[in-house]
C-alpha positions in Angstrom: 19.0 -6.2 22.2 16.7 -4.3 19.9 13.6 -2.6 21.3 10.3 -3.0 19.4 7.3 -0.7 19.4 4.3 -2.7 18.3 1.5 -0.6 16.9 -1.8 -2.3 16.4 -4.8 -0.8 14.6 -8.0 -2.2 16.3 -10.1 -1.4 13.3 -8.0 -3.2 10.8 -9.6 -6.2 9.1 -13.0 -5.5 10.6 -11.6 -5.8 14.1 -8.9 -8.4 13.4 -6.2 -6.0 14.5 -7.6 -5.8 18.0 -8.0 -9.6 18.2 -4.4 -10.1 16.9 -2.6 -8.0 19.5 -2.9 -10.4 22.5 -1.7 -13.3 20.3 1.2 -11.2 19.0 2.2 -10.2 22.6 2.2 -13.8 23.7 4.3 -15.0 20.8 6.9 -12.2 21.0 7.2 -12.7 24.7 7.9 -16.3 24.0 10.7 -15.3 21.7 12.2 -13.1 24.3 11.6 -9.9 22.4 11.8 -6.6 24.3 8.6 -4.8 23.1 6.0 -2.3 24.0 2.5 -2.6 22.5 0.0 0.2 21.8 -3.4 0.5 20.1 -4.2 3.3 17.8 -7.2 5.5 18.6 -8.0 7.4 15.3 -7.0 7.5 11.7 -3.4 8.9 11.4 -2.5 8.0 14.9 0.1 5.4 13.9 2.0 8.1 12.1 2.3 10.0 15.4 3.1 7.0 17.5 5.8 5.8 15.1 7.4 9.2 14.9 7.6 9.5 18.7 8.8 5.9 19.1 11.9 6.7 17.0 12.7 10.3 17.9 11.9 10.4 21.6 11.7 6.8 22.8 14.6 5.5 20.6 13.0 2.2 19.6 14.9 0.2 17.0 12.0 -1.5 15.3 8.5 -0.1 14.8 6.1 -2.9 13.8 2.6 -2.5 12.4 -0.1 -5.0 13.3 -2.9 -4.3 10.9 -3.5 -3.9 7.1 -1.8 -1.9 4.4 -3.2 1.4 5.7 -1.6 0.8 9.1 1.7 -0.1 7.4 1.5 3.1 5.4 1.0 5.2 8.5 4.0 3.5 10.3 6.1 4.0 7.2 5.2 7.7 7.1 5.9 8.1 10.8 9.3 6.4 10.5 10.3 8.3 7.3 9.5 11.7 9.0 12.2 10.9 11.5 15.0 10.5 9.0 15.4 14.3 8.6 14.7 15.0 12.3 17.1 13.0 14.3 20.2 10.7 14.5 18.3 7.6 15.5 16.7 5.4 12.8 14.4 2.4 13.0 13.3 -0.5 10.8 9.7 -1.2 10.0 8.1 -4.6 10.8 4.8 -6.0 9.6 2.3 -8.5 11.0 -0.6 -8.7 8.7 -4.0 -8.4 10.3 -5.9 -6.5 7.6 -7.9 -7.5 4.6 -5.4 -7.2 1.8 -1.9 -7.4 3.5 -0.3 -6.7 0.1 2.7 -4.9 1.5 3.6 -7.8 3.7 3.2 -10.1 0.7 5.6 -8.0 -1.3 8.2 -8.4 1.5 7.6 -12.2 1.7 6.2 -12.0 5.2 3.9 -15.0 6.0 0.3 -14.2 6.6 0.1 -16.8 9.4 0.5 -15.0 12.7 3.0 -17.4 14.3 5.3 -17.4 11.3 5.0 -13.6 11.0 6.0 -13.1 14.6 8.9 -15.5 14.2 10.2 -13.4 11.3 9.8 -10.2 13.4 11.7 -11.8 16.3 14.6 -12.9 14.0 15.1 -9.3 13.1 16.7 -9.8 9.7 16.9 -6.5 7.8 16.5 -5.5 4.1 16.5 -2.1 2.4 13.7 -1.5 0.0 12.5 1.3 -2.3 9.6 3.6 -1.4 7.4 5.8 -3.4 6.3 9.4 -2.6 3.1 10.8 -4.1 2.1 14.4 -4.3 -1.5 15.5 -5.2 -2.1 18.9 -6.9 1.3 20.2 -5.6 0.5 19.7 -1.9 3.9 18.9 -0.6 5.7 17.1 1.0 3.2 14.4 0.0 2.9 10.9 1.3 5.2 7.9 1.3 3.9 4.5 0.1 5.3 1.0 0.3 3.0 -0.8 -2.1 1.0 1.2 -4.6 -0.8 4.2 -5.9 -4.1 3.5 -7.7 -5.9 6.1 -9.8 -9.4 5.8 -11.1 -11.2 2.5 -10.9 -8.8 1.2 -8.3 -9.5 4.1 -5.9 -13.3 3.8 -6.2 -13.0 0.0 -5.6 -11.1 0.9 -2.4 -13.9 3.1 -1.2 -16.4 0.4 -1.9 -14.4 -2.2 -0.1 -14.4 -0.1 3.0 -18.2 -0.3 3.0 -18.1 -4.1 3.4 -16.7 -4.6 6.9 -18.4 -8.0 7.3 -16.7 -9.5 4.3 -13.1 -10.6 5.1 -10.0 -10.2 3.1 -10.0 -10.8 -0.6 -13.7 -11.3 -0.9 -14.5 -7.8 0.1 -12.3 -6.5 -2.7 -13.8 -8.8 -5.2 -17.3 -7.7 -4.3 -16.2 -4.1 -4.4 -14.7 -4.6 -7.9 -17.9 -6.0 -9.2 -19.8 -3.1 -7.7 -17.4 -0.6 -9.1 -17.9 -2.0 -12.6 -21.4 -0.6 -12.5 -20.7 2.5 -10.3 -17.6 3.9 -12.0 -17.7 4.1 -15.7 -15.9 7.3 -16.1 -12.5 7.2 -17.9 -11.1 10.7 -17.6 -8.7 11.9 -20.4 -5.3 11.5 -18.8 -1.8 12.3 -19.7 0.7 9.8 -18.2 4.4 10.6 -18.4 7.0 8.1 -17.3 10.5 7.1 -18.3 10.6 9.7 -21.2 7.4 8.3 -22.6 4.0 10.0 -22.8 0.6 8.4 -23.1 -2.6 10.5 -23.5 -5.9 8.6 -23.6 -9.2 8.0 -21.7 -7.9 5.8 -18.8 -10.1 3.7 -16.6 -7.3 2.8 -14.3 -3.7 3.9 -13.7 -1.9 1.7 -11.2 1.6 2.5 -10.0 3.2 -0.4 -8.2 6.2 -0.9 -5.9 4.8 -4.3 -4.8 3.0 -6.8 -7.0 -0.6 -7.0 -5.9 -3.6 -5.1 -4.5 -6.8 -6.1 -2.8 -5.3 -9.4 -1.5 -5.2 -11.1 -4.9 -5.2 -8.7 -7.9 -1.8 -9.1 -9.4 -1.2 -5.6 -11.0 2.6 -5.9 -11.5 3.7 -9.6 -11.6 7.4 -8.7 -12.2 7.7 -5.9 -9.6 10.4 -6.1 -6.9 10.5 -3.7 -3.9 14.2 -3.0 -4.4 14.7 -2.9 -8.2 14.9 0.9 -8.5 11.6 1.1 -10.6 7.9 1.6 -10.1 5.7 -0.6 -12.4 2.7 0.8 -14.3 -0.5 -0.9 -15.4 -2.8 1.4 -17.4 -6.2 0.4 -18.6 -7.9 2.3 -21.4 -11.7 3.0 -21.5 -13.7 -0.1 -22.3 -17.2 -1.6 -21.9 -18.5 -3.0 -18.6 -18.6 -6.4 -20.0 -15.0 -6.2 -21.1 -14.0 -5.0 -17.6 -15.7 -8.1 -16.2 -13.9 -10.3 -18.7 -10.5 -8.9 -17.7 -11.0 -9.6 -13.9 -9.7 -13.1 -14.4 -6.5 -11.8 -16.0 -5.8 -9.4 -13.1 -6.2 -12.3 -10.7 -3.6 -14.2 -12.6 -1.3 -11.3 -13.5 -1.8 -11.9 -17.3 -3.5 -8.6 -18.2 -0.5 -7.3 -20.1 -1.5 -9.7 -22.9 -4.8 -7.9 -23.5 -5.1 -5.1 -26.0 -6.7 -2.6 -23.6 -3.7 -2.8 -21.1 -0.4 -1.0 -21.3 2.5 -1.5 -18.9 5.7 0.3 -18.3 8.3 1.2 -15.7 9.7 4.5 -14.4 11.2 6.2 -11.4 9.4 9.5 -11.9 5.8 9.4 -13.0 3.1 12.1 -13.5 -0.6 11.6 -14.2 -2.7 14.6 -15.2 -6.4 14.9 -15.8 -6.7 16.7 -19.2 -10.5 16.3 -18.9 -12.3 15.2 -15.8 -10.8 14.4 -12.3 -8.7 11.7 -10.7 -9.8 9.7 -7.6 -6.7 8.2 -6.1 -5.6 5.9 -3.2 -2.3 4.8 -1.8 -1.8 1.6 0.1 -5.6 1.4 0.6 -5.9 4.9 1.9 -7.8 7.5 -0.1 -5.7 10.4 -1.3 -8.3 12.4 -3.2 -11.5 12.0 -5.1 -11.1 14.9 -7.5 -7.4 15.4 -8.1 -6.0 17.0 -11.3 -2.3 16.4 -11.1 -0.6 13.5 -9.3 3.2 13.2 -9.1 5.0 10.1 -8.0 8.7 9.5 -7.5 10.8 6.5 -6.5 13.1 6.8 -3.5 15.6 3.9 -3.9 16.4 1.8 -0.8 15.1 4.4 1.6 13.4 2.1 4.1 14.9 -0.7 6.3 12.4 -3.5 6.9 12.4 -6.7 9.0 11.4 -9.5 6.6 
């Protein structure tokens, strides 16, 4: 029987992670799952717990109970063990955050009972991961869902300031605030798949999954095991035009608009020719003033329960 380490972030979803853990424990116990629960205590703690769970405690599944940031930490902890030991583990997801976009990309239900049933069934799938390096600071960080540069990153910062608003609504309000707070469009050079694009870019989104913020469909055709990262690049535009494009991002139809360019690649670089680059990955801020961001795809590197 597989052993499960269940890592819950009590701060996820404005406290939803803490409330979810007793429910998860009851449901998994009902399914006869052999599990050990633990709460994180500080940012980055899930990385340490996941690493120890695999290398020293020999758990077979490490499950994140929280949002995309918690999933990101668990992914990084598990991936760190691949070079450090002979025992490997799969990652599980029970969404208790605001966006839960990584779980959506895996087809994991948002409803708690259904998500626990999926986890208990322990069916595995291998998916692609990305790795992002900012200004040459290696080894960088793994990500399961996205890297967002520019407008996206500022929106993530603003969403974190709205703990009382749940889920998608906090991101929508943050986007509306960011329209007026972040009007910079640094001159960027984006290189991908033997193509190069230099322009003032309001947003550069690199996607392994399909959506961000619980409902903004940045890459409607993305698949987590297709061997590519999908790009969505928005050029500089007026505030009113940004507002008009919001509905397209909600439907995933933004590629039809003249200000948007899309593409795919396995190795992508984004450089600030003029200005600086704020960036986030899976809802966690990478930098606020980066100059060079390198992203690579790692095909089918992570085993997930989904």
